[in-house]
N, C-alpha and C positions, 0 to 999 in steps of 0.2 A: 710452942713448932711442931706442926708435922713432919712428921719422918718422910712418914708415907707417901707426900706428894714431894717430897725431896727425892724419894727413892725411887719411885714412876719420870722425874723429869730426868735422873742419871737416866735411868734404861731407855728412856725412850733418846737422850742425845747419844749415847753407845750405841744404839743402832742407827742414828741416822750418820753416825762419824765413818761406822763401819760401809754403809754407802759410797761413801766419800771416798775413804780410802780402794777402795777398789778402782774406782774409774782413777784418780790419781795413779793409781799402777800403774793401770792399760793404759790411758791416753794421757794425750802434753794439753790436754785444755787448762786456759790458765787457771791457779787456786781459786780468784773471785767467783769464776763462771761455775764451779764444784760446788762451790759453796751458796750458790744462788742456787745451784739447780738439787742442792739437799734442804731447802730451806733456807737460810743463812743470807741473804742480803748483804751484811756489810760486813768487810773479807777477814778485821780484827776480831771480832766477835767468832766468824766459825774457824781463825787457828786460833782463839782461846779456848773454845769449846772442842775442836781437836787434840789441843796440847792436856786437857785436863785427860782424857781419857785414854790417847796412846804415849803419852808422855814426850811428844815429839811434837813439830812445829808443820804442818803436811806436806812444806816445800821438805824439809829434812827426812818428812816420809818416803815422797819422791824419789830424792837422792838417794836412799839408801836400797831401795826397791828396784831401782836404775843398775844402782851396781851388784845385788845378787842376784838380776837378773844376765848379766853381763857374764858374770864369776861362772854360771853355773853350765 
């Protein structure tokens, strides 16, 4: 197994999820639309990838971000 390919895929996925996280925090765009905008037309695949990077689903990330904005 070539770990460099896996590492490259993880880094690319992390970058894509970082872009999605910014959009999730800034707007009320539906999660499926956010995923499609960053290259995941299937919402389930996007949610799995996002959870792999952030340890939580996009919905949970958005809820925590909204709470943080309100309490600050």
